[in-house]
C-alpha positions in Angstrom: 97.4 -15.5 152.1 100.3 -14.4 153.7 103.1 -12.1 152.3 106.2 -10.8 154.5 108.1 -7.6 154.3 108.3 -4.3 156.1 108.2 -0.4 155.4 104.4 -0.1 155.9 102.7 1.1 158.7 98.9 -0.4 159.7 96.6 0.8 162.0 93.5 -1.3 163.2 89.9 1.3 163.2 86.4 0.7 162.4 86.1 1.3 158.8 84.5 4.9 158.2 81.5 4.2 155.5 82.1 4.7 151.8 81.5 8.4 150.0 78.9 8.4 148.1 80.7 8.9 145.2 83.8 7.9 143.3 84.8 9.1 139.8 86.4 6.7 137.2 87.5 8.6 134.3 87.1 7.2 130.7 88.6 6.3 128.2 91.7 4.5 130.1 94.4 4.4 127.4 97.0 1.9 129.2 97.2 -1.7 128.8 95.0 -3.9 130.6 97.4 -5.9 133.5 96.1 -9.5 135.5 94.4 -8.1 138.8 95.7 -11.4 140.9 99.9 -11.3 140.1 101.3 -10.8 143.5 104.6 -8.8 143.9 108.3 -10.4 146.1 107.5 -11.0 149.5 109.3 -8.7 150.3 108.1 -6.0 149.0 104.9 -6.0 151.9 104.8 -6.7 155.6 102.8 -9.5 157.1 99.4 -8.7 156.9 96.1 -10.7 155.6 94.7 -9.5 152.6 91.3 -9.1 151.8 90.1 -9.9 148.5 87.3 -7.9 146.3 86.0 -7.5 142.9 85.8 -4.3 140.8 83.1 -3.6 139.1 84.1 -2.0 136.6 87.5 -1.1 134.7 89.0 0.8 136.7 93.7 2.4 137.0 95.7 1.6 139.6 97.7 5.1 140.8 100.6 6.0 143.2 98.5 7.3 145.6 94.7 7.8 146.5 93.8 10.3 144.1 92.7 10.7 140.3 96.5 13.0 139.5 98.3 10.1 140.4 100.1 8.7 138.2 98.3 5.4 136.7 100.5 1.9 136.9 97.9 0.5 134.7 94.8 -1.1 135.0 92.8 -3.5 136.0 89.8 -5.6 134.2 85.8 -5.4 135.3 84.6 -7.8 137.4 89.0 -9.0 138.5 89.8 -10.3 141.6 92.1 -7.8 143.8 94.0 -8.4 147.3 93.0 -5.5 149.9 95.8 -4.3 151.6 93.9 -1.4 153.7 92.0 2.0 152.8 92.7 5.3 153.5 91.6 7.5 156.9 88.2 8.5 154.9 88.0 5.1 153.3 87.2 6.9 149.8 90.5 4.9 148.2 91.6 0.8 148.8 95.2 0.1 149.1 95.9 -3.3 146.9 98.6 -5.9 145.5 99.8 -4.9 141.8 102.7 -6.2 140.8 103.3 -3.2 138.2 103.8 -0.8 140.6 107.4 -0.6 141.9 106.6 -1.7 145.3 104.1 -4.1 144.5 101.3 -1.4 145.4 98.8 0.9 144.2 95.8 2.5 144.9 92.4 2.5 143.4 88.7 4.3 144.6 86.6 2.2 146.8 82.7 2.3 144.9 84.4 0.5 142.0 85.4 -2.7 144.4 83.2 -4.9 145.8 83.5 -6.4 149.4 81.8 -8.3 151.8 80.1 -5.6 153.6 81.8 -7.4 157.0 85.2 -7.3 155.9 86.8 -4.7 158.0 89.4 -3.2 156.1 92.6 -1.4 158.6 94.0 2.4 157.2 96.8 2.4 155.7 99.1 5.4 156.9 99.2 7.6 153.1 102.0 9.3 153.5 100.3 13.0 153.3 99.4 13.7 157.4 103.2 14.9 158.7 104.0 18.3 160.7 101.7 20.8 160.1 99.8 19.4 157.0 96.3 17.2 157.1 94.7 15.0 154.9 91.7 17.1 152.7 88.7 14.7 150.9 87.8 16.4 147.8 83.7 16.3 147.9 82.6 18.3 144.7 84.6 19.1 141.7 87.4 21.7 141.9 89.6 24.5 140.3 92.8 24.1 141.9 94.6 27.6 141.9 98.0 29.3 141.3 96.5 31.8 144.8 93.7 32.4 147.0 90.8 33.1 145.3 89.2 32.8 141.9 91.6 36.0 140.3 94.4 33.8 139.7 95.1 31.4 137.0 93.6 27.4 137.2 96.8 25.3 137.7 93.9 22.0 137.0 90.9 20.1 138.7 90.4 17.8 141.6 87.7 15.2 140.9 85.4 13.7 144.5 87.5 11.1 146.5 90.6 13.1 145.7 92.7 12.6 148.6 95.2 15.7 149.1 97.8 17.4 151.1 96.7 20.2 152.8 99.7 22.2 154.3 98.3 26.6 154.6 95.3 28.8 154.8 94.2 32.5 154.0 94.1 34.1 157.0 90.4 33.9 156.7 90.7 29.6 156.1 88.4 30.7 153.1 90.9 29.3 151.0 93.5 26.3 151.7 97.0 25.6 150.3 97.4 22.4 148.7 100.5 19.9 147.7 99.6 19.8 143.7 101.4 17.9 141.5 104.5 19.0 143.3 103.5 22.6 143.4 101.8 24.7 146.2 98.0 25.1 144.9 94.9 26.7 146.4 91.7 25.0 146.7 88.4 27.4 147.9 88.0 25.2 151.8 83.7 24.9 151.0 84.9 22.0 148.7 87.5 20.2 151.2 86.4 18.0 154.3 89.8 18.7 156.1 89.8 18.2 160.2 92.1 20.6 161.9 92.0 23.6 160.0 93.0 25.5 163.0 96.3 24.1 163.6 97.5 25.2 160.0 99.6 27.8 159.0 98.8 30.8 157.6 100.8 30.7 154.1 98.9 34.2 152.3 99.1 37.5 153.4 96.0 39.9 154.0 96.0 41.5 150.9 95.6 38.3 148.4 92.2 38.3 147.0 89.8 35.3 148.1 86.5 35.6 146.4 83.8 32.7 146.3 84.7 29.3 143.9 82.6 27.9 141.7 82.7 23.7 141.6 85.1 23.0 138.3 82.6 22.0 135.0 83.2 18.8 132.4 84.2 19.9 129.6 83.8 18.4 126.2 86.5 15.7 124.8 88.8 17.0 121.5 88.7 13.5 120.0 86.2 11.0 118.7 85.1 8.7 121.8 87.2 5.7 121.4 85.3 2.0 121.0 85.6 0.3 124.2 83.4 -2.5 123.0 80.3 -2.3 126.1 77.1 -3.8 125.4 73.8 -5.0 127.0 75.9 -8.9 127.6 79.3 -7.0 128.2 78.2 -3.8 130.5 81.0 -1.1 130.9 79.7 -1.5 135.2 77.5 -3.8 137.2 76.6 -2.6 140.4 74.2 -3.6 143.3 73.3 -1.0 145.8 72.5 -2.0 149.2 71.9 -0.1 152.2 74.0 -2.7 153.9 76.9 -2.3 150.7 77.0 0.0 148.1 73.9 2.4 148.7 75.6 4.8 145.8 77.2 4.3 142.4 79.1 6.8 139.6 80.1 6.4 136.2 82.6 9.2 134.2 82.4 8.4 130.7 82.2 10.2 127.4 80.1 9.7 124.1 80.3 10.8 120.6 78.4 11.0 117.3 78.3 10.7 114.4 82.0 8.9 114.9 83.6 7.0 117.7 81.4 5.4 120.5 78.0 6.1 120.8 76.9 4.5 123.8 77.6 3.4 127.0 75.7 0.1 128.8 75.2 0.5 132.8 73.4 -2.7 134.8 72.7 -2.3 138.3 70.3 -3.8 140.5 68.8 -2.6 143.8 67.1 -3.8 146.9 65.4 -0.7 147.2 62.3 -0.4 145.1 63.3 3.4 144.4 66.8 4.9 142.3 67.5 8.6 142.2 69.3 8.8 138.9 71.4 12.1 138.1 73.5 12.6 134.8 75.9 16.0 134.6 77.0 16.5 131.3 78.8 19.2 128.8 75.4 19.6 126.4 72.2 18.8 126.4 73.6 16.2 123.1 73.1 13.2 125.0 70.4 10.5 126.2 69.7 7.9 128.7 67.3 4.9 128.6 65.9 2.6 131.3 65.9 -1.1 130.0 65.0 -4.2 131.7 64.2 -8.1 130.2 65.9 -6.3 127.0 62.9 -3.5 126.4 63.6 0.1 126.7 60.9 0.9 128.9 60.9 4.3 129.5 61.8 5.5 126.9 64.2 8.7 126.9 64.9 8.5 130.7 65.9 12.1 130.8 67.9 14.8 129.8 71.1 16.7 131.4 71.0 18.3 134.8 67.7 16.5 136.1 66.9 14.2 138.6 64.3 11.6 138.1 63.1 9.4 140.4 63.6 5.1 139.2 60.2 2.7 139.8 62.5 -0.6 139.6 61.7 -4.4 141.1 63.9 -5.4 144.0 66.7 -7.9 142.7 65.3 -7.4 139.5 68.3 -6.6 136.0 68.4 -3.1 135.1 70.5 -1.3 132.4 71.1 2.3 131.9 71.5 2.9 127.9 73.6 6.4 127.5 73.3 7.1 124.1 74.5 10.8 121.7 72.1 12.3 119.7 72.6 12.2 116.6 74.7 14.8 114.8 76.1 15.5 111.2 79.6 16.2 112.5 81.7 15.2 115.6 80.5 15.9 118.4 81.3 14.2 122.2 80.0 14.8 125.2 81.3 14.4 128.8 79.4 13.1 131.2 79.1 12.0 135.4 76.1 9.9 135.6 75.2 8.6 139.7 72.5 6.2 141.2 72.1 5.7 144.6 69.2 4.5 146.7 66.4 5.9 147.6 66.0 6.4 152.1 
């Protein structure tokens, strides 16, 4: 497929491996949009588009970050046309007709692509002058100053790409652009090249104390019904050392009203899969299903890691279930799977 236009700089480089985990936040509230509708030819340059398939319902954003505006959502198992990737490989830029310029950004882990495809790097517009790109490696608070004594402006999710514009004198905190204002993030939570060339934008009297990982907070309203089931799971992934070797899914369930469970499908080329779940509370259970049977009862509780022994290339399901409650209780969770190497 060939489209013509101008305005996009693409550098052909060898692709970097997709980072271990990427976060997709649920619930999604926008109306699902067709993934295959193409924009006007005038909006895109001449490029060879690469086809991908979504593995879950995903947001299409204005920039490679969860803080970017959402143009809409794409349903699970939809075909998308990939233009390129940002330099870290955590996000793909795709053709999306409902955005102003016919393009949008989606998290790479939720899009399956032929492992042999060479996806070119696309300039994200976040590297210029005395600024560099930074990749968030763990959930982290964004502060109004370089220290935990400053107020939180919000949080960033793993694999968000940010523009880093400065640092404190000790380089333990970095200044970033956050929702059109200056914010500060502890350096240990960002992957950044070129810190030494950044200007010092905080004086030596400003406090700089150790930041902690941002925690998942419980939702304040019942989880919306998403209609998923074993027959129609919320996400499906094949874990492979040659392709996607890790997978992360964020969701929420509630009891006694709202959506009580989520279903996730996976296969693995390896016989051992490591499962980890983080929760906003302990009111959650995870079950492993195979051949329409719950084969291990409750797999484990939150904040634990468990090795699952599975048969290679066989289909398994994870059922994430809210514990019974007499009053409304909502639990947010982040579930990750990866092949044991």
